[in-house]
Structures are given as structure tokens and as C-alpha cells.
N, C-alpha and C positions, 0 to 999 in steps of 0.2 A: 526869359528866366521866370519861372513860376514863383509867385509870392506865397510862400507857405510858412508855417511856424518854424519848421526846421531851418529854412534858409535865413529867416530873421534871427534866430538864436545863434546860428553859426556865424553870421556876419557880426552880431554884437560881440560874441566871444573873440572873434578875430580882431575887431577894432580895439577891444580891451587889451588884448595881448600886445598889439602894435603900440598902443598908447603907453603901456608899461615898459616894454623892452626897448623901444626906440631911444628914449633919453639915456638909458643905461649904455646902450651900444655906442651912441654918439659921444658920450663922456669918455668911454674907454678908447675910442679912436683918437679923440683930441689929446688925451693924456699919454698916448703912446710915446715912447722915447725913440725919436727918429734922428738923433744927433749923428749916428754913424752911417746914415744912409745918404745916397746921392740926392741932390735937391729935386730932381725930376721924380724920383720914386717917392720921396716924402710928399711932394705936391699931389701926386696921384692918390696916395694913401689918405691924405688929410682933406682933400678937396673933392676929387672925383668919386671916390668910393662912397661917401655919404650921399652924394647926388644920385648915384646909381641905385643905392639902397632905397631911397625914397621913391624913385621912379618904379622900381620893382614892386614895392608895396602898393603903390597906386595901381599899377597894372594888374596885380593879383586880385584886387578888389573889383576892378571894372571889366575884366576880360569876359566875364559871363554876360555882362550887359551889352557887349558889342555884337 
């Protein structure tokens, strides 16, 4: 990956958006009403989905470096 001003600015903006939006998204996931759902679905929604979200964010930032 070439180190240019454009790449640095885009990475900084991307990190900023992730830093702002991730806590909001996690708060909404945790606060969701899952009382009528089956326990397996509620577990996947509240545990696995945030983990997949974080892995996806990490992959999107490091895929160009690999």
C-alpha cells in the first residue's frame, strides 16, 4: 500500500467514523428488546453479532496491508 496523503486522510476519517458509530451501534444492540425471541437467537444477536462487527471493521482496515 502506497503511503500518500490521500490514504492517510481516508484512514483517519474511517477511524473517526468507527470511533463515533461503534459505541452507538453497540448500545442499540444491547438495549434491544429480545424478550419474545428464542434464547439461541437472542444469544447470537447480543453476543455473536458484535464480535462479527468488530472483526469486520478490523478486516476492512487491514485488508490492504495484507
